[in-house]
N, C-alpha and C positions, 0 to 999 in steps of 0.2 A: 504494500500500500504506500509506503514511504517513497519507493522508487517511482511509482506512478505520479505522486504529487510533485516530486522534484522534476520529473520530465515535463509535466504540464506547466510548472512555473518557469522552467527554462524556455519552453516554447513561447510563453507569453512575453518574456523579456526579449527574445529574438524578434518577435513581431513588433513590439514597441520600438525597438532600435531601428528596425527596417523602416517603419513609418516616419520616424523622426529624422533619419539620415537620408534615405534614398527617395522616398515618395513625398517629402514635404513640398508643398506648393510654392513655386517661385524661387526657393533657395536650396532645394534638395539637389542631390547629385543628378537625378533624372532631368530636372529643369536645366541644369548647367550644361549637360551633354547635349540636350536639344538646342540650346542657345548657340553653343559652339559649332554644332553640326550645321545649323542654318547659316551661320556666318561663313563657314567653309563652303557650303553650297553656293552662296552668293558670290564669293570670290572666284570659285571655279567657273560659275556661269558667266562671269564678267571677262574671262580670258578670251581674247580674240585669236583665232587661228592665223 
C-alpha cells in the first residue's frame, strides 16, 4: 500500500512540474520553441535564391 501511495505522489509531482515548466502559457518551454521556430521560418522564407 505504501508503494502505491509513493508512486501516485511521484506521478502527481511529475505532472505538476510538467505543467509549470513545459506547458505554461506564454513563458513555458513549448511557447519559447514555437516562438523561435516561427522566427527561423520567417528568416528562411525571406532568403532569396
